[in-house]
DORO-971445 format. One record per residue (C-alpha): x, z negated, y negated. Coordinates in nm, 4 decimals, always signed. Each point is the difference from the previous one (the first is absolute). Example, Ala and Ser with C-alpha at 12.3 -4.5 7.8 and 13.67 -1.06 7.14 Angstrom:
% residues 2
<node <+1.2300, -0.7800, +0.4500>>
<node <+0.1370, +0.0660, -0.3440>>
This chain:
% residues 387
<node <+0.0198, +0.0014, -0.0070>>
<node <+0.0480, +0.0344, -0.3647>>
<node <-0.0540, -0.3372, -0.1433>>
<node <+0.0315, -0.0827, -0.3913>>
<node <-0.0277, -0.3350, -0.0689>>
<node <-0.0575, -0.1041, -0.4008>>
<node <+0.0649, -0.3186, -0.1402>>
<node <-0.0083, -0.1199, -0.3654>>
<node <+0.3310, -0.1607, -0.0164>>
<node <+0.2752, -0.0512, +0.2242>>
<node <+0.1388, -0.3525, -0.0968>>
<node <+0.0890, -0.2581, +0.2577>>
<node <-0.3089, -0.1652, +0.1054>>
<node <-0.2197, -0.0150, +0.3010>>
<node <-0.2111, +0.3037, -0.0096>>
<node <+0.2904, +0.2022, -0.1010>>
<node <+0.1868, -0.1008, +0.3046>>
<node <-0.2964, +0.0389, +0.2215>>
<node <-0.0100, +0.3889, -0.1414>>
<node <+0.3596, +0.0604, +0.0592>>
<node <-0.0065, -0.1574, +0.3558>>
<node <-0.2879, +0.2630, +0.0685>>
<node <+0.1719, +0.2797, -0.1450>>
<node <+0.3390, -0.0850, +0.2083>>
<node <-0.2041, -0.0381, +0.3202>>
<node <-0.1954, +0.3198, -0.0572>>
<node <+0.3009, +0.1925, -0.0713>>
<node <+0.1698, -0.1852, +0.3344>>
<node <-0.2814, +0.1672, +0.1823>>
<node <+0.0734, +0.3617, -0.1113>>
<node <-0.2539, +0.0282, -0.2703>>
<node <+0.0639, +0.1774, -0.3566>>
<node <-0.0267, -0.3090, -0.2562>>
<node <-0.0055, -0.0003, -0.3752>>
<node <+0.0177, -0.2892, -0.2265>>
<node <-0.1730, +0.0463, -0.3283>>
<node <+0.0445, -0.3079, -0.2450>>
<node <-0.0228, -0.0736, -0.4024>>
<node <+0.3311, -0.1144, -0.2067>>
<node <+0.1627, -0.2800, +0.0959>>
<node <+0.1352, -0.2679, -0.2409>>
<node <+0.0257, -0.3609, -0.1089>>
<node <+0.1728, -0.3109, +0.1958>>
<node <-0.2494, +0.0433, +0.3288>>
<node <+0.2746, +0.2334, +0.1345>>
<node <-0.0619, +0.3206, +0.2126>>
<node <-0.0312, +0.1289, +0.3701>>
<node <+0.1054, +0.3451, -0.0999>>
<node <+0.3638, -0.0327, +0.1368>>
<node <-0.1378, -0.1007, +0.3570>>
<node <-0.2140, +0.3199, -0.0059>>
<node <+0.2791, +0.2154, -0.0920>>
<node <+0.2085, -0.1505, +0.2964>>
<node <-0.2283, +0.0770, +0.2630>>
<node <+0.0021, +0.3622, -0.0656>>
<node <-0.2808, +0.0911, +0.1761>>
<node <-0.2636, -0.0509, -0.3165>>
<node <-0.0326, +0.2205, -0.3040>>
<node <-0.0056, -0.2213, -0.2875>>
<node <-0.1879, +0.1660, -0.2989>>
<node <-0.0491, -0.2087, -0.3579>>
<node <-0.2761, +0.1055, -0.2186>>
<node <+0.0467, -0.1039, -0.3659>>
<node <-0.3444, -0.0808, -0.0915>>
<node <-0.0863, -0.2322, +0.2914>>
<node <-0.0075, -0.3293, -0.1663>>
<node <-0.1754, -0.3262, +0.0798>>
<node <-0.1696, -0.0410, -0.3298>>
<node <-0.3501, +0.1721, -0.0867>>
<node <+0.1346, +0.2840, -0.2108>>
<node <-0.2802, +0.2682, -0.1626>>
<node <+0.2740, +0.2564, -0.0827>>
<node <+0.2293, -0.0586, +0.3046>>
<node <-0.2747, -0.0392, +0.2804>>
<node <-0.1423, +0.3278, -0.0309>>
<node <+0.3462, +0.1606, +0.0116>>
<node <+0.1112, -0.2105, +0.3073>>
<node <-0.3265, +0.1723, +0.1849>>
<node <+0.0968, +0.3205, -0.0753>>
<node <+0.3603, -0.0821, +0.1096>>
<node <-0.0988, -0.1026, +0.3316>>
<node <-0.2598, +0.3082, +0.0670>>
<node <+0.3177, +0.2230, -0.0730>>
<node <+0.2040, -0.1842, +0.2333>>
<node <-0.2300, +0.0095, +0.2817>>
<node <-0.0723, +0.3540, -0.0504>>
<node <+0.3938, +0.0620, +0.0310>>
<node <+0.0774, -0.2501, +0.2672>>
<node <-0.3212, +0.0573, +0.2391>>
<node <-0.0485, -0.3056, +0.1496>>
<node <-0.2332, -0.0712, +0.2962>>
<node <-0.0502, -0.3774, -0.0978>>
<node <+0.0013, -0.1421, -0.3760>>
<node <+0.0559, -0.3854, +0.0439>>
<node <-0.0310, -0.1992, -0.3051>>
<node <+0.0997, -0.3584, -0.0628>>
<node <-0.0674, -0.2166, -0.3147>>
<node <-0.2839, +0.0098, -0.2556>>
<node <+0.1078, +0.2948, -0.2313>>
<node <+0.1807, +0.2303, +0.2471>>
<node <-0.3120, -0.0786, +0.2325>>
<node <-0.2593, +0.1104, -0.2766>>
<node <+0.1888, +0.3217, -0.1241>>
<node <+0.1491, +0.0951, +0.3377>>
<node <-0.3019, -0.0465, +0.1993>>
<node <-0.1920, +0.2321, -0.2675>>
<node <+0.2835, +0.2445, +0.0243>>
<node <+0.0177, +0.0171, +0.3695>>
<node <-0.3758, +0.0332, +0.0361>>
<node <+0.0228, +0.2908, -0.3019>>
<node <+0.2459, +0.1800, +0.2182>>
<node <-0.1948, -0.0139, +0.3290>>
<node <+0.2571, -0.2056, +0.1771>>
<node <-0.0887, -0.0339, +0.3758>>
<node <+0.0785, -0.3645, +0.0053>>
<node <-0.0193, -0.2449, -0.3377>>
<node <+0.0451, -0.3376, +0.0925>>
<node <+0.0398, -0.3055, -0.2402>>
<node <+0.1866, -0.3722, +0.1042>>
<node <-0.1288, -0.3134, -0.1879>>
<node <+0.2565, -0.2185, -0.0589>>
<node <-0.1747, -0.2173, -0.2280>>
<node <-0.3256, +0.0558, -0.1895>>
<node <+0.0537, +0.1125, -0.3851>>
<node <-0.3215, -0.2611, -0.0626>>
<node <+0.0365, -0.3626, +0.0287>>
<node <-0.1357, -0.3214, -0.1147>>
<node <+0.3187, -0.0276, -0.2851>>
<node <-0.0892, +0.3448, -0.1521>>
<node <-0.2371, +0.0400, -0.3172>>
<node <-0.3487, +0.0825, +0.0988>>
<node <-0.0333, +0.3376, -0.1587>>
<node <+0.3424, +0.1173, +0.1760>>
<node <-0.1548, -0.0825, +0.3429>>
<node <-0.2787, +0.1831, -0.0374>>
<node <+0.2121, +0.3123, -0.1140>>
<node <+0.2150, -0.0507, +0.2991>>
<node <-0.2717, -0.0220, +0.2556>>
<node <-0.2052, +0.3036, -0.1411>>
<node <+0.3722, +0.1943, +0.0041>>
<node <+0.0083, -0.1285, +0.3550>>
<node <-0.2905, +0.1044, +0.1115>>
<node <+0.0187, +0.3608, -0.1448>>
<node <+0.3240, +0.0351, +0.1719>>
<node <-0.1475, -0.1366, +0.3265>>
<node <-0.1966, +0.2967, +0.0081>>
<node <+0.3361, +0.2222, -0.0574>>
<node <+0.1237, -0.1274, +0.3408>>
<node <-0.0470, +0.0436, +0.3756>>
<node <+0.1377, -0.3940, +0.0697>>
<node <+0.0828, -0.2986, -0.1564>>
<node <+0.2627, -0.2055, +0.1696>>
<node <+0.0227, -0.3917, -0.0650>>
<node <+0.3085, -0.2054, +0.0614>>
<node <-0.2153, -0.2863, +0.0775>>
<node <-0.3388, -0.1018, +0.0983>>
<node <-0.0543, -0.1525, -0.3621>>
<node <+0.0405, +0.3263, -0.1529>>
<node <-0.2873, +0.1361, +0.1844>>
<node <-0.2088, -0.2735, -0.0392>>
<node <+0.0561, +0.0355, -0.3659>>
<node <-0.0534, +0.3433, -0.0686>>
<node <-0.3227, -0.0231, +0.2301>>
<node <-0.1446, -0.2645, -0.2116>>
<node <+0.0666, +0.2086, -0.3148>>
<node <-0.1701, +0.3000, +0.1769>>
<node <+0.2845, +0.2200, -0.0830>>
<node <-0.0529, +0.2254, +0.3363>>
<node <-0.1989, -0.0175, +0.3302>>
<node <+0.1253, -0.2257, +0.2938>>
<node <+0.0937, +0.3069, +0.2223>>
<node <+0.2437, +0.1191, -0.2552>>
<node <+0.2515, -0.3416, +0.0228>>
<node <+0.2710, +0.0126, +0.2397>>
<node <+0.2331, -0.3607, +0.0195>>
<node <+0.3588, +0.0656, +0.0751>>
<node <+0.1892, -0.2785, -0.0661>>
<node <+0.3247, +0.0337, -0.2110>>
<node <+0.3541, +0.0570, +0.1897>>
<node <+0.3009, -0.1550, +0.0026>>
<node <+0.3629, +0.0370, +0.1344>>
<node <-0.0625, -0.2909, +0.2214>>
<node <+0.3152, +0.0254, +0.1617>>
<node <+0.1699, -0.0810, -0.3184>>
<node <-0.1757, -0.3358, -0.0041>>
<node <-0.0194, -0.1132, +0.3851>>
<node <+0.3811, +0.0776, +0.0180>>
<node <+0.1657, -0.0805, -0.3516>>
<node <+0.3289, +0.0844, -0.0603>>
<node <+0.1095, -0.3278, -0.1576>>
<node <-0.0162, -0.3773, +0.0946>>
<node <-0.1882, -0.2395, -0.2117>>
<node <+0.3488, -0.2228, -0.0621>>
<node <+0.1611, +0.3083, -0.1382>>
<node <-0.2849, +0.0953, -0.2277>>
<node <-0.0259, -0.2955, -0.1406>>
<node <+0.3606, -0.0483, -0.0603>>
<node <-0.0016, +0.3183, -0.1926>>
<node <-0.2827, -0.1397, -0.2002>>
<node <+0.1236, -0.3614, -0.0958>>
<node <-0.2554, -0.1552, +0.2282>>
<node <+0.0773, -0.3156, +0.2105>>
<node <-0.1338, +0.0218, +0.3642>>
<node <-0.1698, -0.3072, -0.0478>>
<node <-0.1929, +0.1335, -0.2993>>
<node <-0.3879, +0.0957, +0.0520>>
<node <-0.0442, +0.3459, -0.1284>>
<node <-0.3241, +0.1383, -0.1308>>
<node <+0.0733, +0.3896, -0.0051>>
<node <-0.2134, +0.2567, -0.1938>>
<node <+0.0160, +0.3928, +0.0359>>
<node <-0.1795, +0.1616, -0.2963>>
<node <+0.0483, +0.1696, -0.3027>>
<node <+0.0432, -0.2329, -0.3338>>
<node <-0.3525, +0.1097, -0.1497>>
<node <-0.3394, -0.0892, -0.0447>>
<node <-0.2515, -0.1143, +0.2475>>
<node <+0.3262, -0.0941, +0.2544>>
<node <-0.0436, -0.3865, -0.0263>>
<node <+0.3230, -0.0834, -0.1164>>
<node <-0.1115, -0.2160, -0.2851>>
<node <-0.2255, -0.1743, +0.2420>>
<node <+0.3063, -0.1278, +0.2078>>
<node <+0.1785, -0.1216, -0.3080>>
<node <-0.3247, -0.1927, -0.1295>>
<node <-0.0505, -0.1193, +0.3660>>
<node <+0.3529, -0.1297, +0.1039>>
<node <+0.1868, -0.0600, -0.3094>>
<node <-0.0778, -0.3799, +0.0075>>
<node <+0.0872, -0.0183, +0.3648>>
<node <+0.3250, +0.1909, -0.0246>>
<node <+0.1167, -0.2054, -0.3034>>
<node <-0.0509, -0.3123, +0.2615>>
<node <+0.1498, +0.1771, +0.2889>>
<node <+0.3361, +0.2210, -0.0825>>
<node <-0.0060, +0.1168, +0.3909>>
<node <-0.3365, +0.2296, -0.0736>>
<node <+0.1156, +0.3354, -0.0972>>
<node <-0.1887, +0.2995, -0.1160>>
<node <+0.1583, +0.3595, +0.0834>>
<node <-0.1709, +0.2608, -0.1703>>
<node <+0.0654, +0.3530, +0.1231>>
<node <-0.0725, +0.3221, -0.2180>>
<node <+0.0024, +0.0959, -0.4003>>
<node <-0.2605, +0.0915, -0.2286>>
<node <-0.1288, +0.0160, -0.3554>>
<node <-0.0457, -0.3924, -0.0138>>
<node <+0.3708, -0.0901, +0.1172>>
<node <+0.1087, -0.1168, -0.3626>>
<node <-0.3126, -0.2096, -0.0721>>
<node <-0.0012, -0.1843, +0.3552>>
<node <+0.3880, -0.0553, -0.0272>>
<node <-0.0694, -0.1890, -0.3196>>
<node <-0.2769, -0.2251, +0.1459>>
<node <+0.2455, -0.0404, +0.3081>>
<node <+0.2580, -0.1249, -0.3071>>
<node <-0.2736, -0.1960, -0.1558>>
<node <-0.1106, -0.2087, +0.2943>>
<node <+0.3617, -0.1026, +0.0839>>
<node <-0.0053, +0.2137, +0.3279>>
<node <+0.2874, +0.2536, -0.0406>>
<node <+0.2155, -0.1204, +0.2876>>
<node <-0.2916, -0.0123, +0.2285>>
<node <-0.1432, +0.3388, -0.0180>>
<node <+0.1988, +0.2797, +0.1015>>
<node <-0.1115, +0.3599, -0.1377>>
<node <+0.1638, +0.2883, +0.1876>>
<node <-0.1076, +0.2629, -0.2513>>
<node <-0.0862, +0.3299, +0.1253>>
<node <+0.0548, +0.0623, +0.3770>>
<node <-0.0380, +0.2842, +0.2276>>
<node <-0.2717, -0.0042, +0.2920>>
<node <+0.2802, +0.0219, +0.2601>>
<node <+0.1480, -0.3483, -0.1468>>
<node <-0.3542, -0.1805, +0.0253>>
<node <+0.0463, -0.1082, +0.3741>>
<node <+0.3552, -0.1543, -0.1241>>
<node <-0.1422, -0.2250, -0.2666>>
<node <-0.2973, -0.1093, +0.2729>>
<node <+0.2535, -0.1697, +0.1898>>
<node <+0.0850, -0.2600, -0.2639>>
<node <-0.3649, -0.0744, -0.0201>>
<node <-0.1647, -0.2969, +0.1537>>
<node <-0.3649, +0.1004, -0.1137>>
<node <-0.1184, +0.3157, -0.1921>>
<node <-0.2352, -0.0783, -0.2928>>
<node <-0.2373, +0.2775, -0.1284>>
<node <-0.1919, -0.0929, -0.2740>>
<node <-0.1270, +0.3190, -0.1060>>
<node <-0.3529, +0.0900, -0.1708>>
<node <-0.0641, +0.3181, +0.1723>>
<node <+0.1091, +0.1913, +0.2858>>
<node <-0.0412, +0.2691, +0.2318>>
<node <+0.1703, -0.1142, +0.3154>>
<node <+0.3019, -0.2065, -0.1138>>
<node <+0.2987, +0.1453, +0.1750>>
<node <+0.1893, -0.2826, -0.1053>>
<node <-0.1733, -0.2480, +0.2277>>
<node <+0.0124, +0.2318, +0.3125>>
<node <+0.3707, +0.0267, -0.0703>>
<node <+0.0534, -0.3623, -0.0250>>
<node <-0.2497, -0.0710, +0.3290>>
<node <+0.2396, +0.2892, +0.1906>>
<node <+0.3131, -0.2166, -0.1330>>
<node <-0.1541, -0.3086, +0.1661>>
<node <-0.0479, -0.1592, -0.3442>>
<node <-0.3756, -0.1485, -0.0363>>
<node <-0.1899, +0.0503, -0.3445>>
<node <-0.1999, -0.1360, -0.2516>>
<node <-0.2256, +0.2116, -0.1976>>
<node <-0.2835, +0.0473, -0.2061>>
<node <-0.3258, +0.1005, +0.1660>>
<node <-0.0672, +0.3713, -0.1630>>
<node <-0.0425, +0.3199, +0.1743>>
<node <+0.1770, +0.0912, +0.2994>>
<node <+0.2036, -0.3224, -0.0080>>
<node <-0.2117, -0.2037, +0.2554>>
<node <+0.0319, +0.2803, +0.2622>>
<node <+0.3555, -0.1144, +0.0652>>
<node <+0.0513, -0.3237, -0.1782>>
<node <-0.2287, -0.2315, +0.2374>>
<node <-0.0119, -0.3572, -0.1136>>
<node <+0.0953, -0.2024, +0.2967>>
<node <+0.1541, +0.2760, +0.2002>>
<node <+0.2475, +0.2151, -0.2066>>
<node <-0.0297, -0.2034, -0.3485>>
<node <-0.2290, -0.1501, -0.2598>>
<node <-0.2350, +0.1724, -0.2272>>
<node <-0.0876, -0.1534, -0.3282>>
<node <-0.2839, +0.0991, -0.2352>>
<node <+0.1168, +0.2158, -0.2982>>
<node <+0.1405, -0.1748, -0.3063>>
<node <-0.0263, -0.3661, +0.1751>>
<node <+0.3422, -0.1142, -0.0697>>
<node <-0.0591, -0.3639, +0.1419>>
<node <-0.0825, +0.1499, +0.3169>>
<node <+0.2870, +0.2284, -0.0374>>
<node <+0.2295, -0.2638, -0.0145>>
<node <-0.1444, -0.2090, +0.2800>>
<node <+0.0328, +0.2754, +0.2456>>
<node <+0.3396, +0.0472, -0.0920>>
<node <+0.1063, -0.3487, +0.0021>>
<node <-0.1794, +0.0004, +0.3591>>
<node <+0.2464, +0.2860, +0.1299>>
<node <+0.2730, -0.2344, -0.1386>>
<node <-0.1268, -0.3022, +0.1940>>
<node <-0.0814, +0.1584, +0.3296>>
<node <+0.3062, +0.2215, +0.0987>>
<node <-0.1219, +0.0379, +0.3888>>
<node <-0.3525, +0.1577, -0.1078>>
<node <+0.1405, +0.2039, -0.2548>>
<node <+0.2512, +0.1470, +0.2127>>
<node <-0.2684, +0.0253, +0.2737>>
<node <-0.2217, +0.1918, -0.2659>>
<node <+0.3120, +0.2351, -0.0616>>
<node <+0.0085, +0.1249, +0.3734>>
<node <-0.3744, +0.0230, +0.0364>>
<node <+0.0226, +0.2312, -0.2945>>
<node <+0.2662, +0.1876, +0.1229>>
<node <-0.1696, +0.0580, +0.3485>>
<node <-0.3187, +0.1200, -0.1917>>
<node <+0.1552, +0.2454, -0.2352>>
<node <+0.3029, +0.1567, +0.2412>>
<node <-0.2392, +0.2765, +0.0977>>
<node <-0.2890, +0.0009, -0.2062>>
<node <+0.2099, +0.0993, -0.3211>>
<node <+0.2655, +0.2284, +0.1639>>
<node <+0.0675, +0.3226, -0.2502>>
<node <-0.0035, +0.2060, +0.3469>>
<node <-0.3276, -0.1172, +0.0600>>
<node <-0.1262, +0.1010, -0.3491>>
<node <+0.1313, +0.3377, +0.0057>>
<node <-0.1860, +0.0672, +0.3416>>
<node <-0.3339, -0.1740, -0.1546>>
<node <+0.0286, +0.2502, -0.3082>>
<node <+0.0663, +0.2927, +0.2486>>
<node <-0.3218, -0.1081, +0.1907>>
<node <-0.1814, +0.0235, -0.3593>>
<node <+0.1183, +0.3298, -0.0956>>
<node <-0.0936, +0.1251, +0.3602>>
<node <-0.3348, -0.1029, -0.0232>>
<node <-0.0322, +0.1810, -0.3307>>
<node <+0.1367, +0.3103, +0.1187>>
<node <-0.1590, +0.0173, +0.3302>>
<node <+0.3456, -0.0414, +0.2028>>
<node <+0.1743, -0.2504, +0.2242>>
<node <+0.3169, -0.2206, -0.1770>>
């Protein structure tokens, strides 16, 4: 098959990693694969070098595919995508993220591509957005749903939220869990002691790790609010923040103002290949994010045998299961967030058992190879062929 993926931004992020792994797996299966994306800028990094290293993916940057709504550039982007589709002649157009999902589906449908599918990595409408914007997003998603053959959801929660918003009929949805390079987490190349030594963290310290962009809705402020007092009383409790973002300067100032500079380690921008190494230094993963599709970092932590504490939003409960693989906390409840993390501190045997249960649960369900086969199954359903 000739498969064209379209994604708004090729930054370091969960949906982008999912997309690149899909492209790599499909190219390895012998398909012709193109990846169309918009301009990459800012402190959030890029996955373009990885795409180019693979060698089997045609990377195509289109300048008008920007994240923000733009009355001037969006029509230009639609025309650009139509031209690319006509020139490249794909059998499948597979879109990702909201902007690329709307314009890409419109273009693929207009040019009569045999199979047009869209993956929902996280809904654009959510409880923390303005009501008028949510209305606009839902209307746009309903319109675009009529311009594709299937809507793929990375978690059951995404399907349920789109059904509740009446975006499309139930039979249009398929759940394909987001794939990971599971072996990198199951068999890490670095030891806990080595990584902690590199980071200047003592073996006896209790490390609460977070892997997320330093950005809105990711919950870094909640961790500081919940834990600052406890950390000042107990110097052995440490935070390890993996990632960078637009809020880095402000968060660093908050850390200094709280007197916690010696207890918070910030790695800065980290490539996906380095995530398994940093997970080895953690005792528990904290993921107090206010909105998610399916949080890849929670899955990655569990694959590494690390129990998790997370806000109970979207698809998080499908992997972080209270009493089994971690502890779920109501979004924004800083008292319960602190309590759950301190429970992990005080119950090391139960914490380790949760991590092992999570590893057993996730090792096959989230294998990238399984995801690629599932995507081919969906394409085959639409095209009337067997994968």
